N, CA, C and O atoms as CSV, one atom per row, in Angstrom:
chain,resi,resn,atom,element,x,y,z
A,1,MET,N,N,20.802,29.004,-4.531
A,1,MET,CA,C,19.669,28.563,-4.034
A,1,MET,C,C,19.346,27.450,-5.253
A,1,MET,O,O,19.411,27.880,-6.404
A,2,SER,N,N,18.974,25.928,-5.030
A,2,SER,CA,C,19.093,24.944,-5.941
A,2,SER,C,C,17.712,24.793,-6.330
A,2,SER,O,O,16.849,24.883,-5.456
A,3,THR,N,N,17.333,24.535,-7.757
A,3,THR,CA,C,16.116,24.211,-8.254
A,3,THR,C,C,15.307,22.825,-7.763
A,3,THR,O,O,15.997,21.857,-7.443
A,4,PRO,N,N,14.126,22.747,-7.714
A,4,PRO,CA,C,13.649,21.377,-7.222
A,4,PRO,C,C,13.703,20.301,-8.402
A,4,PRO,O,O,13.684,20.624,-9.590
A,5,ALA,N,N,13.753,19.341,-8.064
A,5,ALA,CA,C,14.045,18.158,-8.763
A,5,ALA,C,C,12.691,17.915,-9.520
A,5,ALA,O,O,11.630,17.876,-8.898
A,6,PRO,N,N,12.762,17.744,-10.958
A,6,PRO,CA,C,11.474,17.218,-11.725
A,6,PRO,C,C,10.683,15.965,-11.232
A,6,PRO,O,O,11.177,14.942,-10.758
A,7,ALA,N,N,9.378,16.234,-11.429
A,7,ALA,CA,C,8.514,15.376,-11.227
A,7,ALA,C,C,8.571,14.023,-11.451
A,7,ALA,O,O,8.039,13.242,-10.661
A,8,ARG,N,N,9.262,13.581,-12.619
A,8,ARG,CA,C,9.359,12.711,-13.143
A,8,ARG,C,C,10.705,11.742,-12.504
A,8,ARG,O,O,10.770,10.513,-12.551
A,9,TRP,N,N,11.511,12.479,-12.035
A,9,TRP,CA,C,12.851,11.956,-11.342
A,9,TRP,C,C,12.258,11.560,-10.010
A,9,TRP,O,O,12.396,10.377,-9.698
A,10,ILE,N,N,11.623,12.356,-9.178
A,10,ILE,CA,C,11.376,11.784,-8.012
A,10,ILE,C,C,10.360,10.557,-7.984
A,10,ILE,O,O,10.385,9.612,-7.195
A,11,ALA,N,N,9.360,10.809,-9.138
A,11,ALA,CA,C,8.594,9.476,-9.402
A,11,ALA,C,C,9.509,8.199,-9.363
A,11,ALA,O,O,9.334,7.272,-8.573
A,12,LEU,N,N,10.666,8.269,-10.459
A,12,LEU,CA,C,11.373,7.278,-10.526
A,12,LEU,C,C,12.117,6.930,-9.272
A,12,LEU,O,O,12.036,5.747,-8.942
A,13,ARG,N,N,12.887,7.794,-8.443
A,13,ARG,CA,C,13.282,7.515,-7.148
A,13,ARG,C,C,12.222,6.782,-6.516
A,13,ARG,O,O,12.537,5.841,-5.789
A,14,LEU,N,N,10.946,7.086,-6.692
A,14,LEU,CA,C,9.733,6.370,-5.630
A,14,LEU,C,C,9.349,5.101,-5.761
A,14,LEU,O,O,8.813,4.348,-4.949
A,15,LEU,N,N,9.840,4.863,-7.412
A,15,LEU,CA,C,9.702,3.563,-7.737
A,15,LEU,C,C,10.761,2.716,-7.189
A,15,LEU,O,O,10.399,1.607,-6.795
A,16,GLY,N,N,11.950,3.009,-7.091
A,16,GLY,CA,C,12.940,2.866,-6.314
A,16,GLY,C,C,12.964,2.424,-5.023
A,16,GLY,O,O,13.674,1.497,-4.631
A,17,VAL,N,N,12.081,3.165,-4.235
A,17,VAL,CA,C,11.781,2.946,-2.980
A,17,VAL,C,C,10.678,2.018,-2.662
A,17,VAL,O,O,10.617,1.364,-1.621
A,18,ALA,N,N,9.763,1.997,-3.665
A,18,ALA,CA,C,8.735,0.686,-3.687
A,18,ALA,C,C,9.327,-0.555,-3.910
A,18,ALA,O,O,8.987,-1.561,-3.286
A,19,GLY,N,N,10.399,-0.537,-4.967
A,19,GLY,CA,C,10.701,-1.825,-4.880
A,19,GLY,C,C,11.798,-2.285,-3.719
A,19,GLY,O,O,11.991,-3.484,-3.516
A,20,LEU,N,N,12.480,-1.296,-2.996
A,20,LEU,CA,C,12.933,-1.620,-1.389
A,20,LEU,C,C,11.836,-2.104,-0.636
A,20,LEU,O,O,11.798,-3.250,-0.189
A,21,LEU,N,N,10.983,-1.298,-0.491
A,21,LEU,CA,C,9.696,-1.701,0.120
A,21,LEU,C,C,9.177,-3.153,0.279
A,21,LEU,O,O,9.105,-3.922,1.238
A,22,ALA,N,N,8.806,-3.241,-1.184
A,22,ALA,CA,C,8.249,-4.767,-1.511
A,22,ALA,C,C,9.360,-5.763,-1.101
A,22,ALA,O,O,9.015,-6.868,-0.683
A,23,LEU,N,N,10.707,-5.435,-1.197
A,23,LEU,CA,C,11.543,-6.863,-1.118
A,23,LEU,C,C,11.672,-6.675,0.400
A,23,LEU,O,O,11.688,-7.783,0.937
A,24,ALA,N,N,11.767,-5.698,1.262
A,24,ALA,CA,C,11.663,-5.208,2.707
A,24,ALA,C,C,10.519,-6.435,3.261
A,24,ALA,O,O,10.665,-7.269,4.154
A,25,GLY,N,N,9.395,-6.189,2.392
A,25,GLY,CA,C,8.232,-6.864,2.938
A,25,GLY,C,C,8.198,-8.319,2.696
A,25,GLY,O,O,7.423,-9.062,3.298
A,26,LEU,N,N,9.207,-8.795,1.641
A,26,LEU,CA,C,9.181,-10.305,1.622
A,26,LEU,C,C,10.244,-10.816,2.475
A,26,LEU,O,O,10.245,-11.979,2.878
A,27,LEU,N,N,11.257,-9.864,2.790
A,27,LEU,CA,C,12.367,-10.435,3.817
A,27,LEU,C,C,11.655,-10.371,5.387
A,27,LEU,O,O,12.196,-10.948,6.331
A,28,LEU,N,N,10.568,-9.713,5.520
A,28,LEU,CA,C,9.963,-9.706,6.841
A,28,LEU,C,C,8.680,-10.671,6.874
A,28,LEU,O,O,7.705,-10.508,7.607
A,29,LEU,N,N,8.844,-11.608,6.031
A,29,LEU,CA,C,7.853,-12.579,5.922
A,29,LEU,C,C,6.657,-11.931,5.823
A,29,LEU,O,O,5.790,-12.559,6.430
A,30,GLY,N,N,6.202,-10.816,5.246
A,30,GLY,CA,C,4.753,-10.393,5.089
A,30,GLY,C,C,4.109,-9.759,6.202
A,30,GLY,O,O,2.893,-9.565,6.234
A,31,LEU,N,N,4.863,-9.450,7.067
A,31,LEU,CA,C,4.686,-8.559,8.299
A,31,LEU,C,C,4.136,-7.058,7.789
A,31,LEU,O,O,3.246,-6.548,8.469
A,32,PRO,N,N,4.552,-6.454,6.811
A,32,PRO,CA,C,3.835,-5.107,6.462
A,32,PRO,C,C,2.469,-5.734,6.037
A,32,PRO,O,O,1.425,-5.250,6.474
A,33,GLY,N,N,2.464,-6.627,5.331
A,33,GLY,CA,C,0.779,-7.096,4.912
A,33,GLY,C,C,0.029,-7.422,5.584
A,33,GLY,O,O,-1.142,-7.078,5.424
A,34,ALA,N,N,0.537,-8.449,6.898
A,34,ALA,CA,C,-0.196,-8.539,7.959
A,34,ALA,C,C,-0.967,-7.304,8.716
A,34,ALA,O,O,-2.096,-7.413,9.193
A,35,PHE,N,N,-0.238,-6.212,8.745
A,35,PHE,CA,C,-0.465,-5.162,9.406
A,35,PHE,C,C,-1.483,-4.411,8.514
A,35,PHE,O,O,-2.378,-3.820,9.117
A,36,TRP,N,N,-1.476,-4.365,7.471
A,36,TRP,CA,C,-2.522,-3.688,6.461
A,36,TRP,C,C,-3.876,-4.702,6.668
A,36,TRP,O,O,-5.004,-4.233,6.820
A,37,LEU,N,N,-3.632,-5.962,6.654
A,37,LEU,CA,C,-4.885,-7.035,6.556
A,37,LEU,C,C,-5.565,-6.694,7.960
A,37,LEU,O,O,-6.791,-6.601,7.908
A,38,ALA,N,N,-4.934,-6.480,9.282
A,38,ALA,CA,C,-5.603,-6.434,10.371
A,38,ALA,C,C,-6.325,-5.076,10.415
A,38,ALA,O,O,-7.404,-4.963,10.997
A,39,LEU,N,N,-5.601,-3.838,9.669
A,39,LEU,CA,C,-6.434,-2.642,9.676
A,39,LEU,C,C,-7.834,-2.755,8.769
A,39,LEU,O,O,-8.898,-2.230,9.098
A,40,ALA,N,N,-7.604,-3.600,7.479
A,40,ALA,CA,C,-8.302,-3.508,6.774
A,40,ALA,C,C,-9.808,-4.649,7.062
A,40,ALA,O,O,-10.849,-4.666,6.405
A,41,SER,N,N,-9.452,-5.466,8.200
A,41,SER,CA,C,-10.578,-6.588,8.562
A,41,SER,C,C,-11.690,-5.837,8.891
A,41,SER,O,O,-12.606,-6.067,8.101
A,42,PRO,N,N,-11.996,-4.975,9.803
A,42,PRO,CA,C,-13.410,-4.186,9.972
A,42,PRO,C,C,-13.771,-3.919,8.607
A,42,PRO,O,O,-14.781,-4.544,8.281
A,43,LEU,N,N,-13.293,-3.214,7.720
A,43,LEU,CA,C,-13.762,-2.818,6.426
A,43,LEU,C,C,-14.204,-3.872,5.606
A,43,LEU,O,O,-15.118,-3.634,4.817
A,44,ALA,N,N,-13.637,-5.167,5.664
A,44,ALA,CA,C,-14.001,-6.305,4.746
A,44,ALA,C,C,-14.808,-6.897,5.545
A,44,ALA,O,O,-15.604,-7.651,4.986
A,45,GLY,N,N,-14.902,-6.789,7.026
A,45,GLY,CA,C,-16.259,-7.200,7.605
A,45,GLY,C,C,-17.605,-6.673,7.269
A,45,GLY,O,O,-18.647,-7.320,7.368
A,46,LEU,N,N,-17.500,-5.452,6.865
A,46,LEU,CA,C,-18.828,-4.807,6.543
A,46,LEU,C,C,-19.270,-5.369,5.031
A,46,LEU,O,O,-20.449,-5.471,4.692
A,47,LEU,N,N,-18.036,-5.748,4.102
A,47,LEU,CA,C,-18.351,-6.305,2.729
A,47,LEU,C,C,-18.650,-7.754,2.565
A,47,LEU,O,O,-19.148,-8.179,1.523
A,48,THR,N,N,-18.385,-8.443,3.473
A,48,THR,CA,C,-18.341,-10.193,3.474
A,48,THR,C,C,-18.591,-10.665,4.654
A,48,THR,O,O,-18.266,-9.911,5.571
A,49,SER,N,N,-19.071,-11.683,4.954
A,49,SER,CA,C,-19.307,-12.549,6.264
A,49,SER,C,C,-18.506,-13.679,5.853
A,49,SER,O,O,-18.283,-14.410,6.818
A,50,GLN,N,N,-17.963,-14.113,4.718
A,50,GLN,CA,C,-17.093,-15.489,4.285
A,50,GLN,C,C,-15.874,-15.317,5.179
A,50,GLN,O,O,-15.196,-14.297,5.293
A,51,GLN,N,N,-15.695,-16.585,5.848
A,51,GLN,CA,C,-14.326,-16.429,6.374
A,51,GLN,C,C,-13.218,-17.268,5.580
A,51,GLN,O,O,-13.469,-18.270,4.911
A,52,ALA,N,N,-11.932,-16.690,5.762
A,52,ALA,CA,C,-10.922,-17.348,4.782
A,52,ALA,C,C,-10.345,-18.448,5.692
A,52,ALA,O,O,-10.195,-18.150,6.877
A,53,PRO,N,N,-9.977,-19.783,5.246
A,53,PRO,CA,C,-9.391,-20.826,5.603
A,53,PRO,C,C,-8.057,-20.313,6.349
A,53,PRO,O,O,-7.268,-19.524,5.828
A,54,PRO,N,N,-7.911,-20.854,7.611
A,54,PRO,CA,C,-6.834,-20.317,8.618
A,54,PRO,C,C,-5.551,-20.607,7.937
A,54,PRO,O,O,-4.635,-19.870,8.303
A,55,ASP,N,N,-5.201,-21.630,6.898
A,55,ASP,CA,C,-3.771,-21.289,6.082
A,55,ASP,C,C,-3.407,-20.489,5.376
A,55,ASP,O,O,-2.273,-20.466,4.899
A,56,SER,N,N,-4.760,-19.226,5.047
A,56,SER,CA,C,-4.569,-18.293,3.854
A,56,SER,C,C,-4.105,-17.090,4.362
A,56,SER,O,O,-3.835,-16.149,3.615
A,57,ALA,N,N,-3.977,-17.030,5.692
A,57,ALA,CA,C,-3.654,-15.666,6.256
A,57,ALA,C,C,-2.103,-15.087,5.910
A,57,ALA,O,O,-1.843,-13.889,5.795
A,58,TRP,N,N,-1.152,-16.160,5.773
A,58,TRP,CA,C,-0.082,-15.772,5.643
A,58,TRP,C,C,0.493,-15.438,4.245
A,58,TRP,O,O,1.149,-14.418,4.033
A,59,PRO,N,N,0.158,-16.505,3.166
A,59,PRO,CA,C,0.278,-15.927,1.898
A,59,PRO,C,C,-0.378,-15.011,1.760
A,59,PRO,O,O,0.228,-14.302,0.957
A,60,MET,N,N,-1.541,-14.402,2.124
A,60,MET,CA,C,-2.201,-13.033,1.758
A,60,MET,C,C,-1.501,-12.041,2.256
A,60,MET,O,O,-1.323,-11.080,1.508
A,61,ALA,N,N,-0.897,-11.994,3.684
A,61,ALA,CA,C,-0.019,-11.091,4.001
A,61,ALA,C,C,1.142,-10.915,2.936
A,61,ALA,O,O,1.448,-9.805,2.499
A,62,ILE,N,N,1.726,-12.013,2.576
A,62,ILE,CA,C,3.073,-12.025,1.837
A,62,ILE,C,C,2.401,-10.917,0.494
A,62,ILE,O,O,2.742,-9.747,0.318
A,63,LEU,N,N,1.503,-11.605,-0.229
A,63,LEU,CA,C,0.719,-10.715,-1.542
A,63,LEU,C,C,0.844,-9.149,-0.984
A,63,LEU,O,O,1.584,-8.239,-1.359
A,64,VAL,N,N,0.059,-9.186,-0.177
A,64,VAL,CA,C,-0.224,-7.720,0.123
A,64,VAL,C,C,1.051,-6.795,0.323
A,64,VAL,O,O,1.209,-5.634,-0.055
A,65,ALA,N,N,2.087,-7.789,1.159
A,65,ALA,CA,C,3.319,-6.871,1.295
A,65,ALA,C,C,4.042,-6.558,0.226
A,65,ALA,O,O,4.682,-5.507,0.183
A,66,LEU,N,N,4.023,-7.542,-0.886
A,66,LEU,CA,C,4.785,-7.195,-2.300
A,66,LEU,C,C,4.054,-6.243,-3.168
A,66,LEU,O,O,4.693,-5.563,-3.971
A,67,ILE,N,N,2.614,-6.126,-3.063
A,67,ILE,CA,C,1.959,-5.110,-3.578
A,67,ILE,C,C,1.740,-3.808,-3.243
A,67,ILE,O,O,1.530,-3.035,-4.178
A,68,TRP,N,N,1.737,-3.349,-2.045
A,68,TRP,CA,C,1.214,-2.167,-1.528
A,68,TRP,C,C,2.457,-1.208,-1.933
A,68,TRP,O,O,2.191,-0.254,-2.664
A,69,PRO,N,N,3.394,-1.339,-1.635
A,69,PRO,CA,C,4.259,-0.349,-2.156
A,69,PRO,C,C,4.136,0.187,-3.290
A,69,PRO,O,O,4.432,1.381,-3.327
A,70,TRP,N,N,3.741,-0.371,-4.397
A,70,TRP,CA,C,3.889,0.002,-5.761
A,70,TRP,C,C,2.734,1.147,-5.819
A,70,TRP,O,O,2.382,1.653,-6.885
A,71,GLY,N,N,2.205,1.487,-4.605
A,71,GLY,CA,C,1.072,2.627,-4.765
A,71,GLY,C,C,1.768,3.840,-4.509
A,71,GLY,O,O,1.176,4.894,-4.742
A,72,LEU,N,N,3.045,3.863,-4.022
A,72,LEU,CA,C,3.670,5.257,-3.303
A,72,LEU,C,C,3.953,6.069,-4.590
A,72,LEU,O,O,3.570,7.238,-4.540
A,73,PRO,N,N,4.588,5.642,-5.802
A,73,PRO,CA,C,4.790,6.437,-7.250
A,73,PRO,C,C,3.417,6.884,-7.434
A,73,PRO,O,O,3.236,8.101,-7.387
A,74,LEU,N,N,2.253,6.001,-7.669
A,74,LEU,CA,C,1.166,6.360,-8.237
A,74,LEU,C,C,0.457,7.665,-7.110
A,74,LEU,O,O,-0.154,8.682,-7.438
A,75,ALA,N,N,0.788,7.203,-5.827
A,75,ALA,CA,C,-0.180,8.406,-5.124
A,75,ALA,C,C,0.702,9.593,-5.286
A,75,ALA,O,O,0.242,10.735,-5.300
A,76,TYR,N,N,2.008,9.318,-5.412
A,76,TYR,CA,C,2.660,10.922,-5.505
A,76,TYR,C,C,2.177,11.556,-6.998
A,76,TYR,O,O,1.907,12.756,-7.041
A,77,LEU,N,N,2.078,10.762,-8.173
A,77,LEU,CA,C,1.562,11.522,-9.363
A,77,LEU,C,C,0.473,12.065,-9.238
A,77,LEU,O,O,0.177,13.146,-9.747
A,78,ALA,N,N,-0.612,11.032,-8.198
A,78,ALA,CA,C,-2.034,11.739,-8.370
A,78,ALA,C,C,-1.833,13.106,-7.657
A,78,ALA,O,O,-2.417,14.093,-8.104
A,79,ALA,N,N,-0.864,13.220,-6.341
A,79,ALA,CA,C,-0.975,14.507,-5.392
A,79,ALA,C,C,-0.257,15.487,-6.243
A,79,ALA,O,O,-0.533,16.620,-5.848
A,80,LEU,N,N,0.552,15.502,-7.254
A,80,LEU,CA,C,1.065,16.707,-8.008
A,80,LEU,C,C,0.300,17.535,-8.353
A,80,LEU,O,O,0.596,18.689,-8.044
A,81,PRO,N,N,-0.880,17.323,-9.063
A,81,PRO,CA,C,-1.888,18.547,-9.307
A,81,PRO,C,C,-2.371,19.210,-8.192
A,81,PRO,O,O,-2.558,20.426,-8.237
A,82,LEU,N,N,-2.667,18.357,-6.887
A,82,LEU,CA,C,-3.500,18.644,-5.871
A,82,LEU,C,C,-2.458,19.673,-4.925
A,82,LEU,O,O,-2.955,20.752,-4.600
A,83,ALA,N,N,-1.335,19.445,-4.568
A,83,ALA,CA,C,-0.578,19.950,-3.517
A,83,ALA,C,C,0.722,20.454,-3.688
A,83,ALA,O,O,1.404,19.857,-4.522
A,84,ARG,N,N,1.268,21.471,-3.065
A,84,ARG,CA,C,2.638,21.753,-3.251
A,84,ARG,C,C,3.238,21.766,-1.796
A,84,ARG,O,O,2.593,21.832,-0.749
A,85,GLY,N,N,4.706,21.684,-1.954
A,85,GLY,CA,C,5.600,21.316,-0.704
A,85,GLY,C,C,5.154,20.045,0.421
A,85,GLY,O,O,4.836,18.933,-0.001
A,86,TRP,N,N,5.177,20.330,1.698
A,86,TRP,CA,C,5.023,19.078,2.561
A,86,TRP,C,C,3.513,18.858,2.350
A,86,TRP,O,O,3.005,17.892,2.919
A,87,ARG,N,N,2.915,19.485,1.756
A,87,ARG,CA,C,1.204,19.038,1.573
A,87,ARG,C,C,1.241,18.001,0.562
A,87,ARG,O,O,0.558,16.980,0.474
A,88,ARG,N,N,2.125,18.427,-0.156
A,88,ARG,CA,C,1.935,17.016,-1.421
A,88,ARG,C,C,2.486,15.747,-0.927
A,88,ARG,O,O,1.980,14.687,-1.297
A,89,GLY,N,N,3.721,15.778,0.075
A,89,GLY,CA,C,4.053,14.348,0.528
A,89,GLY,C,C,3.053,14.041,1.780
A,89,GLY,O,O,3.171,12.895,2.214
A,90,LEU,N,N,2.300,14.683,2.294
A,90,LEU,CA,C,1.145,14.157,3.328
A,90,LEU,C,C,0.109,13.813,2.757
A,90,LEU,O,O,-0.698,13.173,3.432
A,91,ALA,N,N,-0.228,14.125,1.286
A,91,ALA,CA,C,-1.235,13.745,0.187
A,91,ALA,C,C,-0.616,12.409,-0.036
A,91,ALA,O,O,-1.163,11.349,0.268
A,92,THR,N,N,0.280,12.498,-0.457
A,92,THR,CA,C,1.064,10.963,-1.028
A,92,THR,C,C,0.887,10.085,0.130
A,92,THR,O,O,0.126,9.119,0.073
A,93,LEU,N,N,1.617,10.409,1.273
A,93,LEU,CA,C,1.311,9.198,2.159
A,93,LEU,C,C,-0.154,8.572,2.399
A,93,LEU,O,O,-0.394,7.367,2.483
A,94,ALA,N,N,-1.213,9.763,2.506
A,94,ALA,CA,C,-2.776,9.643,2.477
A,94,ALA,C,C,-3.011,8.587,1.570
A,94,ALA,O,O,-3.441,7.488,1.920
A,95,GLY,N,N,-2.685,8.962,0.196
A,95,GLY,CA,C,-3.031,8.353,-0.865
A,95,GLY,C,C,-2.715,6.683,-0.914
A,95,GLY,O,O,-3.506,5.797,-1.240
A,96,MET,N,N,-1.305,6.544,-0.484
A,96,MET,CA,C,-0.795,5.409,-0.457
A,96,MET,C,C,-1.534,4.263,0.668
A,96,MET,O,O,-1.808,3.068,0.550
A,97,ALA,N,N,-1.696,5.215,1.756
A,97,ALA,CA,C,-2.215,4.319,2.684
A,97,ALA,C,C,-3.667,3.764,2.556
A,97,ALA,O,O,-4.144,2.732,3.029
A,98,GLY,N,N,-4.342,4.911,1.644
A,98,GLY,CA,C,-5.773,4.540,1.408
A,98,GLY,C,C,-5.677,3.165,0.345
A,98,GLY,O,O,-6.340,2.132,0.434
A,99,MET,N,N,-4.724,3.480,-0.591
A,99,MET,CA,C,-4.806,2.463,-1.645
A,99,MET,C,C,-4.550,1.029,-1.073
A,99,MET,O,O,-5.208,0.070,-1.478
A,100,ALA,N,N,-3.224,0.864,0.225
A,100,ALA,CA,C,-3.255,-0.164,0.938
A,100,ALA,C,C,-4.241,-0.656,1.591
A,100,ALA,O,O,-4.274,-1.886,1.622
A,101,LEU,N,N,-5.147,-0.036,2.183
A,101,LEU,CA,C,-6.254,-0.574,3.008
A,101,LEU,C,C,-7.250,-0.959,1.858
A,101,LEU,O,O,-7.972,-1.914,2.142
A,102,LEU,N,N,-7.411,-0.469,0.758
A,102,LEU,CA,C,-8.220,-0.987,-0.054
A,102,LEU,C,C,-7.955,-2.209,-0.982
A,102,LEU,O,O,-8.751,-2.925,-1.590
A,103,LEU,N,N,-6.580,-2.230,-0.905
A,103,LEU,CA,C,-5.943,-3.700,-1.410
A,103,LEU,C,C,-6.234,-4.625,-0.592
A,103,LEU,O,O,-6.713,-5.696,-0.964
A,104,ALA,N,N,-5.960,-4.307,0.744
A,104,ALA,CA,C,-6.214,-5.264,2.082
A,104,ALA,C,C,-7.602,-5.766,1.915
A,104,ALA,O,O,-7.867,-6.935,1.636
A,105,ALA,N,N,-8.398,-4.905,2.083
A,105,ALA,CA,C,-9.871,-5.168,1.857
A,105,ALA,C,C,-10.614,-6.130,1.026
A,105,ALA,O,O,-11.390,-7.054,1.269
A,106,GLY,N,N,-9.990,-5.471,-0.301
A,106,GLY,CA,C,-10.242,-6.481,-1.394
A,106,GLY,C,C,-9.965,-7.680,-1.300
A,106,GLY,O,O,-10.799,-8.569,-1.473
A,107,MET,N,N,-8.423,-7.930,-0.934
A,107,MET,CA,C,-8.234,-9.285,-0.919
A,107,MET,C,C,-9.038,-10.178,0.096
A,107,MET,O,O,-9.456,-11.293,-0.217
A,108,GLN,N,N,-9.207,-9.668,1.207
A,108,GLN,CA,C,-10.119,-10.368,2.181
A,108,GLN,C,C,-11.433,-10.461,1.608
A,108,GLN,O,O,-11.923,-11.589,1.654
A,109,VAL,N,N,-12.287,-9.346,0.957
A,109,VAL,CA,C,-13.423,-9.969,0.246
A,109,VAL,C,C,-13.413,-11.196,-0.848
A,109,VAL,O,O,-14.336,-12.008,-0.913
A,110,ALA,N,N,-12.155,-11.234,-1.775
A,110,ALA,CA,C,-12.124,-12.088,-2.458
A,110,ALA,C,C,-11.783,-13.566,-1.924
A,110,ALA,O,O,-12.356,-14.598,-2.271
A,111,PHE,N,N,-10.793,-13.452,-1.063
A,111,PHE,CA,C,-10.604,-14.958,-0.444
A,111,PHE,C,C,-11.064,-15.187,0.839
A,111,PHE,O,O,-10.696,-16.265,1.307
A,112,GLY,N,N,-11.746,-14.509,1.536
A,112,GLY,CA,C,-12.368,-14.713,2.944
A,112,GLY,C,C,-11.812,-13.510,4.089
A,112,GLY,O,O,-10.765,-12.865,4.025
A,113,ARG,N,N,-12.548,-13.469,4.810
A,113,ARG,CA,C,-11.945,-12.449,5.777
A,113,ARG,C,C,-11.266,-12.842,6.992
A,113,ARG,O,O,-11.836,-13.571,7.803
A,114,LEU,N,N,-10.243,-12.469,7.155
A,114,LEU,CA,C,-9.245,-13.175,8.307
A,114,LEU,C,C,-10.112,-13.202,9.607
A,114,LEU,O,O,-9.651,-13.670,10.647
C-alpha cells in the first residue's frame, strides 16, 4: 500500500498545472477569461453601473485567463485543514471557482462592466 504524497509536493505539482493553465489561456486568446467575465457580469452589475469601453473586453479576458489559474494551489492549501479525500478536491475546485469569480467581478468593477 502506497503512502499519500505530502501536501507540499501536491501544491508544487498544482503550481505546474496552474502554469500550464495560464499558458493555455494565453494560447486560447483569453477564452477562459471571457468565460469567467461572463459569469461574473451579473455580480459586477450589482456593484457598479459604469460600462467598460467596447475594446477593453479582450485585454481584460486575457488578463483574467493569465491570473485565475494561480488560485488553484492557493485553494488547495486553504482546503488542507478543512477536508480529506475527495472532499478536499471538491473544496479546492470550489475555492478556485470562487476566487476566479471574485477576480473577474473585481476587474469589471475596476475597469467597467462588460
